[in-house]
N, C-alpha and C positions, 0 to 999 in steps of 0.2 A: 198526164205523163209530160214531164218537162223534157224539152228537146234541147239537150246540150252538147250535141255532137259537132266537133269542129275539126277541120285540119288545118294544120299550121305549120310552117317551116321553123326549127329551132336549131341554129347551127348546122345547117344542111341537111337535118334528119327531119323526116315526117313525124309529126306527133299526133298521135290518136286518142282522142278523149273519150271516156265512157259517158254514155247516156245514162241519165239518172232516171229512174223509173220504180214505181211501187207495184207495177202492174204485170210486167213481162221482164222480170230478172234474167232468166233463162236465155232469150232473145238477145237482151241487151249485152249480156257477157259473152255470149256466142259470137256476136257480130264483132266485139272489140277483139276478141281472140283471133278470129279470122282475118280481119283487117290488119291485125298487128303481125300476124304470121306471114301474111302476103308481103306485108312492108320489109320484114326481116329479110325474106327472099329476093326482095327486088323488083317485085311485081304489082304491087300496090299502086295504082293510078286511078283515083276516084274518075269514074264514068258511068257507063250505063250500068255496070253492075251495082252501083248505089242503090238502085231501086230494089234490088234483090236484097241487098245487106239491110235497107230499111224497113222492108216488110218482115225480114227476120227479127229486127228490134222490136216492132209494133206488135206482130201477133203470135210470138212464140212464148207462151206462158210456161212450159214445162219441157222436161227433156224429151218427151214424146214429139211435141211440137218441133223442137230443134230438129231431131232426127228426121222427121218428115219433110220439113224444109230443105235439109240437106241431101236428102234422096231426089226431091224435086228440081232442084237446082245445081247438083253436082255435075251434071253433063255439060250444061250452060257454063258454069264457072271453068270447067276444063277447057272448053273451046275458047273462053277468052283469055287462058295461059294461068289459071290458078289449079296447081296440082294439090288438092286438099283431099286428105284422107280422113275418115272418122271411123271410131270402133267404139262400141258400148261395152262398159265393163262394170265390174263390181269389186273394186280394190279398195284397201285401205289408204288412208290419207298418206301417210308416210311414203309409201311406195309411188302414188303418183306424183308426190312432190319430187321425188327422186328422178322419175322419168322425165317429167316436165323439166327439171334442172339440166340433165344431160342433153336435152334438144337446143339448148341455146337459142331460144327465140323461134325455133322451127318446130315447136310442140306446145299444145295447150290443152288444159282440162276444163270441162264445164261440169261441176259438181252441184246437185241439188243439196239443199241444206234446210235445217229446220229455222224458220224464222225468229222462233222463240228464243232460241240459243245465240243467235247472230245478232238480234236487234231486241234484246228483252225489254227495253225501256219504252218501245214503239208498238203500235198496233200494226203488225206486219201480216200479210195474206200468208196463206198456207204454203203456196209456191214460191219459194226463194231459190235462188242459186247463185254461186260465184263462179268466177274462171281464175286459173291459174296461168302464169306465163313467167318466162325468163328470156333475158337477153332483148336484142331488140331495142324498142323505144324506152324500155324499163331498165336497161343494162347498168345505169347510173346507181341503181338501188342494189347491186350485187345479190345475185340469187333469184329465187322465185318471189313473186308478188301475187297478192290476192285482188282480183278486180270484183268489186262489190257494187252493182248498180244502184242499189239503195241510195236515195238522195243523201248527200252529204259524206259518203263512204269513198267512193273512186278507187285506186289503187294503193293498197296497204299492205304491210307485212302479214305473212299467213300467221294467224292468230293460233294461239296453244288450242283452243276449243274448237277447232274446225273438224277434228275428227268426232268429237261428241255431236256437233251440229249435222253431221253426216248419218248419225245413226238411225234416225227415224227414217230417212229415205233408203236404208240399207246399204250404204256405201256405193250407190249407183253413180255412174260418171259417164261422160261421153269424151274421149280422147280425139284431138284434132292434131294433124300433123301434116307436115308438107312432104311430098313424094316426088322427087325428079327435080327438074329445073324447068324454066320457060324460056 
């Protein structure tokens, strides 16, 4: 797994980069989403919680792993000033994109996908996932962007075949959102 995580200052704003991985896409995408949502809320200050986010990136292979990680660390994150909520859903892509867009950076979605559809030219593992987010450090791109931790993908426009890629995992998803203030 190539570690490409970095925080930089760009015109006074915190830039969070996606970790590239072929093994734990769900964890890498979820960690990016949570960091970005916290940055948008003005609460992200890399410190002790980075150990938790790093564990999420390394060990979370699928949606179930991310959900278990969230249940394990949510109380500690709340104590540190992070007001995250998560909800497991089975909604079609268009509805999730609209929900994420309406959140203006305070909402994100983790979506399991078929790697065969998302990366047809490459040998991809069965467990693949992407994230959706808007606002925050991606606001220059207008609207919702897709975060794909697969090496070389990064943050890109939401592809037309995303709904097809979500068919195999039966449109499962994990929605993250910020609740309250810190």
